[in-house]
N, CA, C and O atoms as a GROMACS GRO file, in nm:
protein
  340
    1UNK      N    1  -7.009   3.681  -1.769
    1UNK     CA    2  -6.884   3.616  -1.686
    1UNK      C    3  -6.858   3.687  -1.641
    1UNK      O    4  -6.825   3.786  -1.707
    2UNK      N    5  -6.853   3.691  -1.497
    2UNK     CA    6  -6.723   3.850  -1.461
    2UNK      C    7  -6.609   3.793  -1.386
    2UNK      O    8  -6.617   3.695  -1.312
    3UNK      N    9  -6.493   3.868  -1.413
    3UNK     CA   10  -6.375   3.819  -1.308
    3UNK      C   11  -6.343   3.828  -1.172
    3UNK      O   12  -6.356   3.936  -1.114
    4UNK      N   13  -6.311   3.748  -1.125
    4UNK     CA   14  -6.304   3.732  -0.991
    4UNK      C   15  -6.175   3.698  -0.948
    4UNK      O   16  -6.098   3.634  -1.020
    5UNK      N   17  -6.130   3.755  -0.778
    5UNK     CA   18  -5.989   3.722  -0.755
    5UNK      C   19  -6.042   3.677  -0.610
    5UNK      O   20  -6.117   3.739  -0.534
    6UNK      N   21  -5.972   3.531  -0.592
    6UNK     CA   22  -6.016   3.452  -0.452
    6UNK      C   23  -5.868   3.445  -0.350
    6UNK      O   24  -5.763   3.381  -0.356
    7UNK      N   25  -5.898   3.498  -0.301
    7UNK     CA   26  -5.772   3.435  -0.194
    7UNK      C   27  -5.774   3.362  -0.103
    7UNK      O   28  -5.865   3.368  -0.020
    8UNK      N   29  -5.665   3.264  -0.094
    8UNK     CA   30  -5.678   3.124  -0.033
    8UNK      C   31  -5.568   3.106   0.056
    8UNK      O   32  -5.456   3.131   0.012
    9UNK      N   33  -5.581   3.072   0.161
    9UNK     CA   34  -5.479   3.049   0.281
    9UNK      C   35  -5.471   2.910   0.318
    9UNK      O   36  -5.573   2.864   0.370
   10UNK      N   37  -5.383   2.843   0.304
   10UNK     CA   38  -5.405   2.685   0.303
   10UNK      C   39  -5.269   2.655   0.388
   10UNK      O   40  -5.158   2.679   0.338
   11UNK      N   41  -5.284   2.599   0.520
   11UNK     CA   42  -5.198   2.598   0.640
   11UNK      C   43  -5.195   2.451   0.652
   11UNK      O   44  -5.267   2.378   0.584
   12UNK      N   45  -5.073   2.393   0.778
   12UNK     CA   46  -5.102   2.241   0.819
   12UNK      C   47  -5.187   2.274   0.956
   12UNK      O   48  -5.184   2.367   1.036
   13UNK      N   49  -5.287   2.118   0.944
   13UNK     CA   50  -5.387   2.132   1.077
   13UNK      C   51  -5.298   2.171   1.203
   13UNK      O   52  -5.177   2.195   1.193
   14UNK      N   53  -5.352   2.174   1.293
   14UNK     CA   54  -5.330   2.220   1.412
   14UNK      C   55  -5.318   2.086   1.490
   14UNK      O   56  -5.418   2.014   1.500
   15UNK      N   57  -5.184   2.043   1.552
   15UNK     CA   58  -5.170   1.945   1.609
   15UNK      C   59  -5.096   1.850   1.511
   15UNK      O   60  -5.114   1.730   1.531
   16UNK      N   61  -5.035   1.877   1.434
   16UNK     CA   62  -4.964   1.777   1.294
   16UNK      C   63  -4.828   1.870   1.353
   16UNK      O   64  -4.817   1.980   1.406
   17UNK      N   65  -4.726   1.753   1.309
   17UNK     CA   66  -4.589   1.784   1.302
   17UNK      C   67  -4.589   1.934   1.208
   17UNK      O   68  -4.685   1.961   1.136
   18UNK      N   69  -4.448   2.040   1.222
   18UNK     CA   70  -4.454   2.140   1.107
   18UNK      C   71  -4.311   2.199   1.151
   18UNK      O   72  -4.283   2.291   1.228
   19UNK      N   73  -4.225   2.108   1.071
   19UNK     CA   74  -4.110   2.133   1.064
   19UNK      C   75  -4.080   2.245   1.077
   19UNK      O   76  -4.034   2.294   1.180
   20UNK      N   77  -4.109   2.319   0.944
   20UNK     CA   78  -4.070   2.445   0.916
   20UNK      C   79  -4.167   2.579   1.015
   20UNK      O   80  -4.131   2.691   1.054
   21UNK      N   81  -4.293   2.507   1.030
   21UNK     CA   82  -4.308   2.684   1.128
   21UNK      C   83  -4.252   2.662   1.271
   21UNK      O   84  -4.267   2.750   1.356
   22UNK      N   85  -4.169   2.514   1.308
   22UNK     CA   86  -4.100   2.487   1.432
   22UNK      C   87  -3.960   2.604   1.424
   22UNK      O   88  -3.923   2.697   1.495
   23UNK      N   89  -3.916   2.545   1.309
   23UNK     CA   90  -3.780   2.613   1.299
   23UNK      C   91  -3.778   2.749   1.264
   23UNK      O   92  -3.666   2.800   1.259
   24UNK      N   93  -3.892   2.831   1.234
   24UNK     CA   94  -3.938   2.982   1.221
   24UNK      C   95  -3.928   3.010   1.366
   24UNK      O   96  -3.839   3.076   1.420
   25UNK      N   97  -4.028   2.952   1.422
   25UNK     CA   98  -4.071   2.991   1.578
   25UNK      C   99  -3.951   2.964   1.639
   25UNK      O  100  -3.952   3.042   1.734
   26UNK      N  101  -3.830   2.891   1.644
   26UNK     CA  102  -3.721   2.866   1.718
   26UNK      C  103  -3.656   2.958   1.711
   26UNK      O  104  -3.639   3.028   1.811
   27UNK      N  105  -3.584   2.996   1.568
   27UNK     CA  106  -3.559   3.165   1.499
   27UNK      C  107  -3.598   3.246   1.588
   27UNK      O  108  -3.516   3.283   1.672
   28UNK      N  109  -3.745   3.300   1.588
   28UNK     CA  110  -3.826   3.429   1.618
   28UNK      C  111  -3.774   3.439   1.827
   28UNK      O  112  -3.770   3.545   1.888
   29UNK      N  113  -3.741   3.293   1.893
   29UNK     CA  114  -3.701   3.311   2.035
   29UNK      C  115  -3.616   3.372   1.999
   29UNK      O  116  -3.605   3.491   2.026
   30UNK      N  117  -3.520   3.296   1.918
   30UNK     CA  118  -3.367   3.324   1.918
   30UNK      C  119  -3.327   3.484   1.899
   30UNK      O  120  -3.217   3.534   1.922
   31UNK      N  121  -3.442   3.547   1.855
   31UNK     CA  122  -3.396   3.664   1.832
   31UNK      C  123  -3.462   3.786   1.898
   31UNK      O  124  -3.463   3.907   1.877
   32UNK      N  125  -3.542   3.662   2.027
   32UNK     CA  126  -3.608   3.771   2.173
   32UNK      C  127  -3.772   3.780   2.130
   32UNK      O  128  -3.850   3.840   2.203
   33UNK      N  129  -3.795   3.749   2.069
   33UNK     CA  130  -3.984   3.748   2.037
   33UNK      C  131  -4.038   3.662   2.123
   33UNK      O  132  -4.133   3.591   2.090
   34UNK      N  133  -3.978   3.660   2.258
   34UNK     CA  134  -4.068   3.569   2.395
   34UNK      C  135  -4.172   3.558   2.390
   34UNK      O  136  -4.221   3.471   2.461
   35UNK      N  137  -4.267   3.644   2.298
   35UNK     CA  138  -4.404   3.612   2.355
   35UNK      C  139  -4.483   3.568   2.309
   35UNK      O  140  -4.600   3.570   2.350
   36UNK      N  141  -4.424   3.494   2.172
   36UNK     CA  142  -4.459   3.447   2.086
   36UNK      C  143  -4.483   3.236   2.124
   36UNK      O  144  -4.412   3.150   2.177
   37UNK      N  145  -4.610   3.237   2.064
   37UNK     CA  146  -4.670   3.080   2.141
   37UNK      C  147  -4.674   2.984   1.997
   37UNK      O  148  -4.639   2.868   2.018
   38UNK      N  149  -4.702   3.008   1.886
   38UNK     CA  150  -4.675   2.907   1.804
   38UNK      C  151  -4.664   2.985   1.653
   38UNK      O  152  -4.698   3.101   1.630
   39UNK      N  153  -4.611   2.895   1.563
   39UNK     CA  154  -4.609   2.930   1.397
   39UNK      C  155  -4.642   2.834   1.331
   39UNK      O  156  -4.617   2.720   1.368
   40UNK      N  157  -4.710   2.862   1.216
   40UNK     CA  158  -4.774   2.793   1.103
   40UNK      C  159  -4.705   2.837   0.974
   40UNK      O  160  -4.730   2.952   0.937
   41UNK      N  161  -4.630   2.771   0.907
   41UNK     CA  162  -4.627   2.809   0.759
   41UNK      C  163  -4.701   2.710   0.648
   41UNK      O  164  -4.694   2.587   0.638
   42UNK      N  165  -4.762   2.793   0.581
   42UNK     CA  166  -4.860   2.749   0.524
   42UNK      C  167  -4.806   2.842   0.349
   42UNK      O  168  -4.700   2.894   0.315
   43UNK      N  169  -4.956   2.820   0.270
   43UNK     CA  170  -4.894   2.892   0.157
   43UNK      C  171  -5.024   2.975   0.116
   43UNK      O  172  -5.133   2.935   0.158
   44UNK      N  173  -5.017   3.109   0.024
   44UNK     CA  174  -5.148   3.172   0.033
   44UNK      C  175  -5.105   3.197  -0.154
   44UNK      O  176  -4.998   3.223  -0.208
   45UNK      N  177  -5.244   3.176  -0.212
   45UNK     CA  178  -5.240   3.160  -0.285
   45UNK      C  179  -5.360   3.271  -0.351
   45UNK      O  180  -5.457   3.310  -0.286
   46UNK      N  181  -5.330   3.309  -0.492
   46UNK     CA  182  -5.420   3.375  -0.548
   46UNK      C  183  -5.472   3.315  -0.672
   46UNK      O  184  -5.386   3.294  -0.757
   47UNK      N  185  -5.618   3.275  -0.708
   47UNK     CA  186  -5.668   3.271  -0.784
   47UNK      C  187  -5.762   3.366  -0.840
   47UNK      O  188  -5.853   3.422  -0.780
   48UNK      N  189  -5.720   3.384  -1.001
   48UNK     CA  190  -5.822   3.509  -1.086
   48UNK      C  191  -5.908   3.371  -1.181
   48UNK      O  192  -5.855   3.270  -1.227
   49UNK      N  193  -6.035   3.406  -1.187
   49UNK     CA  194  -6.113   3.330  -1.267
   49UNK      C  195  -6.257   3.424  -1.316
   49UNK      O  196  -6.276   3.544  -1.291
   50UNK      N  197  -6.352   3.326  -1.395
   50UNK     CA  198  -6.433   3.338  -1.424
   50UNK      C  199  -6.509   3.325  -1.392
   50UNK      O  200  -6.501   3.203  -1.407
   51UNK      N  201  -6.662   3.344  -1.323
   51UNK     CA  202  -6.749   3.308  -1.286
   51UNK      C  203  -6.902   3.402  -1.302
   51UNK      O  204  -6.900   3.525  -1.306
   52UNK      N  205  -7.020   3.329  -1.310
   52UNK     CA  206  -7.122   3.413  -1.273
   52UNK      C  207  -7.136   3.503  -1.167
   52UNK      O  208  -7.177   3.614  -1.200
   53UNK      N  209  -7.115   3.484  -1.052
   53UNK     CA  210  -7.118   3.588  -0.932
   53UNK      C  211  -7.014   3.508  -0.821
   53UNK      O  212  -6.954   3.400  -0.826
   54UNK      N  213  -7.022   3.600  -0.732
   54UNK     CA  214  -6.919   3.595  -0.620
   54UNK      C  215  -6.936   3.401  -0.559
   54UNK      O  216  -6.842   3.322  -0.557
   55UNK      N  217  -7.003   3.387  -0.539
   55UNK     CA  218  -7.079   3.237  -0.486
   55UNK      C  219  -7.007   3.159  -0.526
   55UNK      O  220  -6.928   3.101  -0.453
   56UNK      N  221  -7.019   3.130  -0.694
   56UNK     CA  222  -7.021   3.066  -0.808
   56UNK      C  223  -6.835   3.043  -0.792
   56UNK      O  224  -6.786   2.931  -0.783
   57UNK      N  225  -6.759   3.160  -0.792
   57UNK     CA  226  -6.616   3.182  -0.743
   57UNK      C  227  -6.609   3.116  -0.651
   57UNK      O  228  -6.531   3.022  -0.662
   58UNK      N  229  -6.674   3.129  -0.532
   58UNK     CA  230  -6.604   3.066  -0.415
   58UNK      C  231  -6.632   2.920  -0.406
   58UNK      O  232  -6.550   2.855  -0.341
   59UNK      N  233  -6.739   2.851  -0.461
   59UNK     CA  234  -6.773   2.712  -0.442
   59UNK      C  235  -6.664   2.683  -0.551
   59UNK      O  236  -6.593   2.602  -0.491
   60UNK      N  237  -6.598   2.702  -0.696
   60UNK     CA  238  -6.544   2.634  -0.762
   60UNK      C  239  -6.384   2.622  -0.691
   60UNK      O  240  -6.306   2.527  -0.703
   61UNK      N  241  -6.368   2.723  -0.629
   61UNK     CA  242  -6.256   2.729  -0.571
   61UNK      C  243  -6.246   2.653  -0.422
   61UNK      O  244  -6.134   2.600  -0.415
   62UNK      N  245  -6.312   2.633  -0.321
   62UNK     CA  246  -6.385   2.545  -0.266
   62UNK      C  247  -6.341   2.411  -0.336
   62UNK      O  248  -6.244   2.350  -0.292
   63UNK      N  249  -6.422   2.360  -0.461
   63UNK     CA  250  -6.358   2.255  -0.482
   63UNK      C  251  -6.236   2.214  -0.512
   63UNK      O  252  -6.194   2.101  -0.489
   64UNK      N  253  -6.160   2.323  -0.577
   64UNK     CA  254  -6.042   2.325  -0.614
   64UNK      C  255  -5.918   2.291  -0.500
   64UNK      O  256  -5.821   2.218  -0.516
   65UNK      N  257  -5.951   2.357  -0.401
   65UNK     CA  258  -5.884   2.311  -0.274
   65UNK      C  259  -5.928   2.148  -0.229
   65UNK      O  260  -5.828   2.077  -0.220
   66UNK      N  261  -6.042   2.086  -0.204
   66UNK     CA  262  -6.057   1.963  -0.201
   66UNK      C  263  -6.011   1.878  -0.218
   66UNK      O  264  -5.969   1.784  -0.151
   67UNK      N  265  -6.016   1.919  -0.361
   67UNK     CA  266  -5.956   1.839  -0.495
   67UNK      C  267  -5.812   1.812  -0.502
   67UNK      O  268  -5.753   1.705  -0.513
   68UNK      N  269  -5.777   1.906  -0.496
   68UNK     CA  270  -5.613   1.988  -0.561
   68UNK      C  271  -5.550   2.066  -0.447
   68UNK      O  272  -5.543   2.030  -0.330
   69UNK      N  273  -5.526   2.126  -0.477
   69UNK     CA  274  -5.477   2.244  -0.376
   69UNK      C  275  -5.402   2.213  -0.249
   69UNK      O  276  -5.281   2.218  -0.226
   70UNK      N  277  -5.534   2.169  -0.148
   70UNK     CA  278  -5.503   2.148  -0.025
   70UNK      C  279  -5.508   1.964   0.024
   70UNK      O  280  -5.610   1.895   0.026
   71UNK      N  281  -5.388   1.926   0.055
   71UNK     CA  282  -5.387   1.768   0.124
   71UNK      C  283  -5.513   1.815   0.231
   71UNK      O  284  -5.523   1.918   0.298
   72UNK      N  285  -5.616   1.684   0.216
   72UNK     CA  286  -5.736   1.698   0.295
   72UNK      C  287  -5.667   1.637   0.417
   72UNK      O  288  -5.723   1.670   0.522
   73UNK      N  289  -5.548   1.549   0.434
   73UNK     CA  290  -5.508   1.451   0.580
   73UNK      C  291  -5.437   1.546   0.631
   73UNK      O  292  -5.446   1.538   0.753
   74UNK      N  293  -5.364   1.639   0.596
   74UNK     CA  294  -5.236   1.734   0.704
   74UNK      C  295  -5.303   1.900   0.642
   74UNK      O  296  -5.240   2.001   0.674
   75UNK      N  297  -5.402   1.910   0.572
   75UNK     CA  298  -5.381   2.028   0.553
   75UNK      C  299  -5.552   2.100   0.534
   75UNK      O  300  -5.640   2.067   0.455
   76UNK      N  301  -5.551   2.197   0.629
   76UNK     CA  302  -5.676   2.358   0.599
   76UNK      C  303  -5.665   2.446   0.501
   76UNK      O  304  -5.553   2.471   0.455
   77UNK      N  305  -5.769   2.503   0.455
   77UNK     CA  306  -5.740   2.555   0.378
   77UNK      C  307  -5.886   2.672   0.441
   77UNK      O  308  -5.980   2.629   0.507
   78UNK      N  309  -5.879   2.737   0.422
   78UNK     CA  310  -5.963   2.931   0.418
   78UNK      C  311  -5.967   3.021   0.318
   78UNK      O  312  -5.857   3.068   0.291
   79UNK      N  313  -6.083   3.072   0.237
   79UNK     CA  314  -6.118   3.134   0.160
   79UNK      C  315  -6.125   3.265   0.241
   79UNK      O  316  -6.202   3.284   0.335
   80UNK      N  317  -6.017   3.375   0.182
   80UNK     CA  318  -5.997   3.467   0.281
   80UNK      C  319  -6.054   3.592   0.221
   80UNK      O  320  -6.081   3.687   0.294
   81UNK      N  321  -6.074   3.597   0.091
   81UNK     CA  322  -6.166   3.704  -0.005
   81UNK      C  323  -6.176   3.656  -0.092
   81UNK      O  324  -6.114   3.554  -0.122
   82UNK      N  325  -6.274   3.725  -0.176
   82UNK     CA  326  -6.358   3.684  -0.300
   82UNK      C  327  -6.384   3.819  -0.343
   82UNK      O  328  -6.500   3.852  -0.318
   83UNK      N  329  -6.307   3.917  -0.405
   83UNK     CA  330  -6.345   4.013  -0.490
   83UNK      C  331  -6.319   4.013  -0.626
   83UNK      O  332  -6.244   3.930  -0.679
   84UNK      N  333  -6.418   4.168  -0.730
   84UNK     CA  334  -6.462   4.134  -0.843
   84UNK      C  335  -6.319   4.189  -0.907
   84UNK      O  336  -6.305   4.310  -0.889
   85UNK      N  337  -6.216   4.130  -0.973
   85UNK     CA  338  -6.094   4.182  -1.072
   85UNK      C  339  -6.094   4.309  -1.154
   85UNK      O  340  -5.996   4.337  -1.224
   0.00000   0.00000   0.00000
């Protein structure tokens, strides 16, 4: 088994209410960042694990996200990187 670090981004689904993102966006507009279109606030996870290879590590993390880490009704997730640790 090899050790892997998997980076995951979890964000609210587009079109759903994101009160925290709205608050951040409003604050940025107030500070003069007028070109800003939208802000989504989510979570960034770093998962360190053992797996046979990078594909197995990614598959396991996708299952973790689908079953526990991301709410399938309100959130989307993206595996940003799988690297050997």
